[in-house]
N, C-alpha and C positions, 0 to 999 in steps of 0.2 A: 504494500500500500504506500510505501514511501515514494515510489516513482510517481504515483498519482498525486500525492500531496505536494510534490515539487511544482506541479502545474495547477492544482486545484485542491486546496485544503478542505473545502466544503464537501467536494465529491469523495475525497478519501475518508472523511469522517462518516459520511453517509454509508459508504461501502463497509467500513468497520462496524457500524451499528447494525447493518443488515446481516453481517456474518455473526455477530453476537446474538441477535434475535433468532437466527436460524439454528445456532448452536444450542440455545435454550430449548427450542422446539424439539430438536433432535434428542436432547437429554431427557425430555419428558416423554417423547414418543419415538423411540429409536427406529421403528419400522415405518416411519411416515413417508419416506421416499422410496421410489421404485429401485429394483435391482436391474442390472444390465448384465445378465449371465454371459452374453457374448463378449463382454469386456473384462469382467472380473468375477471373483467367487461370489457365492450366494450371500455372504455376509456383508458385502460391499454395496453401499447404496449411493444414489446420485440425486442430490437435491438442488434444484434450480433456485437461485436467490431471487426473491420477489423484487422486481424493479431494476434488476441488474443482469448483465449478460454473463454471469458467473455460475458455475456449478460446484457445489461442495461434494467431495467424494469422501465418504466416511465408512468406518467399520461399525456396523450396528451390533455385532456380537461382543464388542468390548464393553466393559462396564467401568466407567461411563463410556458411551460411544466415542470413538476417536476420529476426528477430522484428519484425513490423510492428505488431501490436496484441495486447493481452491483453483479451479481452472476457468479460463475464459471460454465461453461457449463456442467461439469461432476457432478454437484450437482443434487440432486433429487428435481427439481424445483416444481413439483406438491406437494410433501410433505412439502416443505418450504412454499408454498403459501396457504396451508390448504386443507382440505378435504370437504369443503362446496360444495353443488351443484352449478353449474355454475351461476345460476340466483341470488345466494346469495353471491357469492364470491367477496370479496374485499380485498385489502391489508390492514392489520391492522397496526395501528401506531406502535404497539410494535414490528412489524416485520421489520421496516425500518432500513436500514444499514446507519450508519453515517460514512462518509469518510472525512478525512482531508488531 
């Protein structure tokens, strides 16, 4: 979000707040978002951020649920998550995005 804040602090704060609200919803209802078994294992969920072109990728089986990535919807998500067959697909630790 820092790169957004360089150009538009208000937009960065809005995105941060949307991520926080989504994280709270995920915490209360871990299975709220759909799976995409063609992209990742069954515990991995994909939540579109309301009002923003971003997708939260999270592990609903973790307690509490763990947000793994925040991806822009225009990105090539299948390429980012890898080309493994669906039964072997997992999000690798090296692919995790760290946001502060």
